[in-house]
C-alpha positions in Angstrom: 17.1 62.4 23.3 18.6 59.7 21.4 16.1 58.7 18.6 14.6 55.1 19.4 13.2 54.5 15.8 14.5 55.8 12.6 18.4 55.3 13.2 19.0 53.6 9.7 19.0 55.4 6.5 18.4 54.2 2.8 21.9 55.1 1.7 22.8 53.2 4.9 21.0 50.1 4.2 22.3 50.3 0.5 25.7 50.6 1.8 25.5 47.9 4.6 27.8 44.8 3.0 29.6 43.6 6.2 28.1 40.9 7.8 26.1 41.3 11.1 22.7 43.1 12.6 22.0 46.8 11.8 19.5 48.2 14.1 16.9 50.5 12.9 15.0 50.7 16.7 11.6 49.8 17.8 12.8 46.1 17.2 13.5 46.1 13.7 17.1 44.9 12.5 18.5 44.9 9.2 20.3 41.1 8.8 23.1 40.9 6.6 25.0 37.6 5.8 27.1 36.0 3.1 23.8 35.5 1.8 22.0 38.8 1.3 20.2 41.2 3.3 16.8 40.5 5.1 14.4 42.0 7.3 13.9 41.0 11.3 12.0 42.0 13.9 13.1 41.1 17.2 10.5 41.0 20.2 10.1 39.9 23.9 7.1 37.3 24.3 6.2 36.0 27.7 9.9 36.6 28.7 10.7 34.6 25.7 13.1 36.4 23.0 11.6 35.8 19.4 12.2 36.6 16.0 10.1 37.3 13.0 11.5 37.4 9.4 9.8 40.2 7.4 11.3 39.5 3.7 14.6 40.1 1.9 15.7 43.6 1.6 15.8 43.3 -2.3 12.0 43.0 -2.1 11.1 45.9 0.6 12.5 48.8 1.2 13.3 50.7 4.6 9.9 52.0 4.7 8.3 48.8 3.7 10.2 47.2 6.8 9.4 49.8 9.1 5.4 49.7 8.2 5.6 45.8 8.7 7.4 46.5 12.1 4.9 49.1 13.1 2.3 46.7 12.1 3.5 43.9 14.4 4.1 46.3 17.6 0.7 47.3 17.3 -0.4 43.7 17.4 2.0 43.0 20.7 0.3 46.1 22.3 -3.1 44.4 21.9 -1.6 41.7 23.6 -1.7 39.1 20.0 1.8 37.3 19.2 2.1 38.6 15.6 3.9 35.5 14.2 1.1 33.5 15.0 -1.4 36.3 13.5 0.5 36.2 10.6 0.2 32.1 10.6 -3.3 32.5 11.1 -3.7 34.8 8.1 -1.6 32.9 5.9 -3.9 29.7 6.6 -7.0 31.6 6.1 -5.3 32.4 2.4 -4.8 29.0 2.0 -8.3 28.1 3.1 -9.7 30.7 0.8 -7.7 29.3 -2.1 -8.7 25.6 -1.2 -12.4 26.7 -2.4 -11.3 25.9 -5.8 -9.4 22.6 -4.7 -12.0 19.9 -4.9 -12.0 16.4 -3.2 -11.6 15.1 -6.8 -8.3 17.1 -7.4 -7.4 16.1 -3.6 -7.8 12.6 -4.6 -6.0 12.7 -7.6 -3.1 14.1 -5.9 -2.8 12.1 -3.2 -2.7 8.9 -5.6 -0.2 10.3 -7.5 2.0 11.3 -4.0 1.7 7.7 -3.0 1.9 5.8 -6.2 5.5 5.1 -6.1 5.2 3.7 -2.8 2.6 1.2 -3.8 3.8 -2.3 -5.1 1.3 -2.7 -8.1 -0.4 0.2 -10.7 -3.2 -1.7 -10.2 -3.6 -0.8 -6.4 -3.7 3.0 -7.7 -6.2 2.1 -10.4 -8.4 0.3 -7.7 -8.0 3.9 -5.2 -9.2 5.7 -8.4 -11.9 3.6 -9.8 -13.6 3.0 -6.3 -13.4 7.0 -5.6 -14.4 8.1 -8.8 -17.6 5.7 -8.7 -18.6 5.7 -5.2 -17.5 9.3 -3.6 -17.3 11.1 -6.9 -21.2 11.8 -7.9 -21.4 12.8 -4.0 -18.4 14.9 -3.5 -16.1 14.9 -5.9 -16.7 18.5 -7.5 -17.3 19.9 -4.1 -14.5 21.9 -2.1 -12.7 20.0 0.2 -13.0 22.3 3.0 -16.6 21.7 2.8 -16.6 17.6 3.2 -18.3 17.1 6.4 -20.1 13.9 8.2 -23.1 14.0 6.0 -21.5 14.2 3.0 -19.6 11.1 3.9 -22.7 9.1 5.1 -24.1 9.8 1.9 -21.3 8.2 -0.1 -21.4 5.0 2.6 -25.2 4.2 3.4 -25.9 3.3 0.2 -23.3 0.4 -0.1 -22.5 0.0 3.7 -25.1 -3.3 4.1 -25.1 -4.2 0.4 -21.3 -4.1 -0.2 -19.6 -4.0 3.1 -15.9 -4.7 2.0 -16.5 -2.1 -0.8 -17.7 0.3 1.8 -14.8 -0.3 4.4 -12.5 0.4 1.6 -13.9 3.6 0.4 -14.7 5.1 3.6 -10.8 4.3 4.7 -9.7 5.9 1.5 -12.0 9.1 1.6 -10.6 9.1 5.1 -6.7 9.3 3.5 -7.9 11.8 1.3 -8.9 14.2 3.6 -5.8 13.7 6.0 -4.0 14.6 3.2 -5.4 17.6 2.5 -5.5 18.7 6.2 -1.8 18.2 6.0 -1.2 20.2 3.1 -3.6 22.9 4.7 -6.5 22.7 2.4 -8.9 21.8 5.0 -9.3 22.1 8.8 -10.9 20.3 11.6 -11.5 16.8 12.2 -11.8 14.1 9.9 -15.7 13.2 8.9 -14.7 10.1 7.3 -12.6 8.7 10.7 -14.0 5.4 12.2 -13.5 5.0 15.6 -15.1 7.5 17.8 -17.4 8.8 14.8 -18.6 6.5 12.4 -18.6 4.0 14.5 -21.4 5.8 16.4 -23.3 5.9 13.5 -22.9 3.1 11.4 -22.9 -0.7 12.3 -19.6 -2.5 12.2 -19.1 -4.1 9.1 -18.4 -7.1 10.8 -21.9 -7.8 12.0 -23.6 -6.6 8.8 -22.5 -9.5 7.2 -20.2 -12.7 8.3 -17.0 -13.0 6.7 -16.8 -15.2 3.7 -13.5 -17.4 3.5 -12.2 -18.5 0.2 -14.1 -22.0 -0.8 -11.7 -24.4 0.0 -11.5 -28.1 -1.1 -11.1 -30.6 1.8 -7.6 -31.7 1.6 -8.8 -35.3 1.9 -9.7 -34.5 -1.3 -7.3 -32.9 -3.0 -5.6 -35.8 -4.7 -8.6 -36.9 -6.7 -8.8 -33.6 -7.4 -5.3 -33.4 -9.1 -6.3 -36.6 -10.9 -8.7 -34.8 -12.8 -6.3 -31.6 -13.2 -3.6 -33.7 -15.0 -6.0 -34.6 -17.1 -6.7 -31.3 -18.6 -4.6 -29.7 -21.6 -2.8 -26.1 -21.5 -0.3 -24.3 -19.5 -2.7 -23.1 -16.8 -3.2 -26.4 -15.8 0.8 -26.9 -15.4 0.6 -23.9 -13.6 -2.4 -24.5 -11.2 -0.8 -27.7 -10.3 2.6 -25.6 -9.6 0.4 -23.4 -7.4 -1.2 -26.0 -5.1 2.0 -27.9 -4.7 4.1 -24.6 -3.6 1.2 -23.5 -1.3 2.1 -20.3 -3.8 -0.6 -17.3 -4.5 -1.7 -16.8 -7.9 0.2 -13.4 -8.7 3.2 -15.0 -7.6 3.0 -18.0 -9.9 1.4 -16.3 -13.1 4.2 -13.6 -12.6 7.3 -16.4 -12.3 10.3 -15.5 -14.2 12.7 -18.1 -15.2 15.9 -16.4 -13.2 13.7 -16.7 -9.8 14.1 -20.5 -10.2 17.4 -22.2 -8.8 16.9 -25.9 -10.6 20.1 -27.2 -9.3 19.6 -25.9 -5.5 15.6 -26.9 -5.7 14.6 -23.1 -4.8 12.4 -20.7 -6.5 13.1 -16.9 -4.9 9.8 -14.8 -5.0 11.6 -11.3 -4.9 9.9 -8.8 -2.1 8.0 -6.4 -5.0 6.1 -9.3 -5.9 5.7 -10.8 -2.6 2.1 -9.1 -0.5 4.2 -8.9 2.8 6.7 -7.1 0.7 9.8 -9.1 1.6 11.9 -11.8 -0.4 10.2 -15.3 -0.1 12.1 -18.6 -0.6 10.1 -21.7 -1.7 11.6 -25.2 -2.1 10.8 -27.1 -4.9 9.5 -30.9 -4.6 10.3 -33.6 -7.3 6.8 -32.8 -8.6 7.3 -29.1 -9.2 10.2 -29.5 -10.8 9.4 -31.8 -13.2 6.3 -29.5 -14.1 9.3 -26.9 -14.4 11.3 -29.2 -16.9 8.1 -29.6 -19.1 7.8 -25.8 -19.0 11.1 -25.5 -20.9 9.9 -26.5 -23.9 7.7 -23.0 -23.8 10.8 -21.2 -22.8 11.4 -18.2 -25.2 13.7 -16.2 -23.3 16.1 -16.1 -20.2 14.2 -14.0 -18.6 10.7 -14.8 -19.7 7.7 -16.1 -17.5 7.8 -19.7 -16.8 4.1 -20.0 -17.3 3.6 -17.6 -20.6 0.1 -16.6 -21.9 -1.4 -16.1 -25.1 0.3 -13.0 -26.0 4.1 -13.0 -26.4 6.1 -11.4 -23.3 3.2 -12.0 -21.3 2.0 -14.1 -18.6 -0.9 -16.2 -18.0 -4.1 -14.1 -17.2 -5.4 -13.3 -13.6 -8.5 -15.2 -15.0 -7.1 -18.4 -16.4 -7.5 -20.3 -13.3 -10.9 -19.1 -12.8 -11.7 -20.4 -16.2 -9.9 -23.6 -15.7 -11.7 -24.4 -12.6 -14.9 -23.7 -14.4 -14.4 -26.2 -17.3 -13.7 -28.7 -14.5 -17.0 -28.1 -13.0 -15.5 -27.0 -9.9 -17.3 -23.3 -9.9 -17.3 -24.0 -6.0 -13.8 -23.4 -5.5 -11.4 -20.7 -5.5 -7.5 -21.1 -6.1 -6.6 -19.2 -3.2 -8.7 -21.5 -0.9 -5.9 -24.1 -2.1 -4.1 -22.5 0.7 -6.4 -23.1 3.3 -6.4 -26.8 2.3 -2.5 -27.1 2.8 -3.0 -25.1 6.1 -5.5 -27.8 7.3 -3.4 -30.5 6.1 -0.4 -29.0 8.4 -2.2 -28.9 11.4 -4.2 -32.4 10.9 -1.8 -34.4 9.4 1.7 -33.4 10.5 3.8 -32.6 13.6 5.2 -29.3 12.0 5.0 -26.1 14.3 2.2 -23.7 13.4 5.1 -21.2 12.5 6.3 -23.6 9.7 3.3 -23.4 7.9 2.9 -19.9 8.3 6.4 -19.4 7.1 5.1 -21.7 4.2 2.3 -19.7 3.1 4.8 -16.3 3.6 2.3 -14.9 6.0 3.8 -11.6 7.7 4.6 -12.1 11.2 1.6 -10.3 12.9 3.9 -9.7 16.4 6.6 -7.0 16.1 8.6 -8.7 18.8 8.6 -12.2 17.3 9.4 -10.8 14.0 12.6 -9.2 15.3 14.1 -12.2 16.7 12.7 -14.4 14.0 15.9 -14.3 11.5 16.0 -17.1 9.4 12.9 -18.1 7.5 12.8 -22.0 8.6 13.8 -23.1 5.0 15.1 -26.9 5.5 12.0 -27.3 7.5 9.8 -26.1 4.9 11.5 -28.4 2.7 10.8 -31.6 3.9 7.0 -30.1 4.8 6.5 -29.3 0.7 7.7 -32.8 -0.1 5.8 -34.2 2.1 2.5 -32.2 0.9 3.9 -33.1 -2.7 3.9 -36.7 -1.8 0.8 -36.6 -0.1 -0.9 -34.9 -3.1 0.0 -37.9 -5.2 -1.4 -40.3 -3.3 -5.2 -41.4 -4.0 -6.9 -43.6 -1.7 -8.5 -47.1 -3.6 -11.7 -48.5 -3.3 -10.9 -50.6 -0.2 -9.0 -48.0 1.5 -5.5 -48.4 0.4 -3.5 -46.1 -1.6 -1.6 -45.9 -4.7 0.9 -43.8 -5.7 0.1 -41.7 -9.0 1.9 -42.1 -12.1 5.5 -40.5 -11.9 5.6 -36.7 -13.2 7.3 -36.8 -15.8 5.8 -40.0 -17.5 2.3 -37.9 -16.9 3.9 -35.0 -18.6 5.1 -37.2 -21.3 1.3 -38.2 -21.8 -0.4 -34.7 -21.3 -0.3 -31.9 -24.2 0.7 -28.6 -23.0 1.0 -26.7 -26.3 
């Protein structure tokens, strides 16, 4: 009777060089390719042919491979898929190893993995700071596999009412870290930090906890008078704030502006995608007044690629706090810089006939509708140029006591009087 197993010998295996499949019987094969030799176990499961790798010949001898194939056949006899059984065994081993992988270690690994995709190092620092401050004391040193709903609530409940915005960020970041840990095989089961269908049943919605507080904005009708006071202030920060208001820009976009971004001939400021909130390049038309501001800043230009609004330290821009401190000196603690964007948006809606999409494009707001974004190819630049010039004209027009309006002093004349340095 022909032998069904044990057809190969150790000598025959060692001499097998020609590519092909060499059967030992019982589903065990030596597979020889140009890359080398390895062991394969072939079997049928639910009328479907399957192959299970048993390892390379350089690591496992013929007797080792026969033992592995015998274990697989025994599992099949018990109705167990040997491939799935091996996957489960490896998962258990990884979970056992994960007992030494703490939540804090997973958080650090997650941040490092995503850091190249974040626009600024500040974003990564914020992630780490919030997780260390709030999640760290409760779960930082615990194995990530042991994190459950009770622990997540222990982190969130103390701040959910008092600091709803912060609590929302902490919850989202915990969820992201736990998702990363699951994808890497360090934990199993549902994510206990998931909001929809889970924590939303245990915590009140943040919108109901505290009403959304919008940035304090100056009514647009008061803006010309405000600019009169602003132009009386000394220093680069006053110039930069006026430039911010007239371009409807964000603080970070303005204080990070460099001279190569400016095309003074074509009266255009192009902000690179890397410095934009929406991650897309943004072109800003420059009015006569903003060009006058830039002309005044030329006296402080130390390098071709330097900052337009340099700070106190060489090679550094203005501080993020410069505008806030300026507003405090002016006695306007009630205002925020971001609020001037709201003033601009209200003015466009109430005092002009420009379509809403022109205003939204001027504010560099992302198009929420994917369909609309797909069809909107241009940036409405020429319409925005007319809009921003009208905005600059309005900002330079102050009412008199009798209701008439006067045009403020010319930009360059005013700059001759203001001491910037």
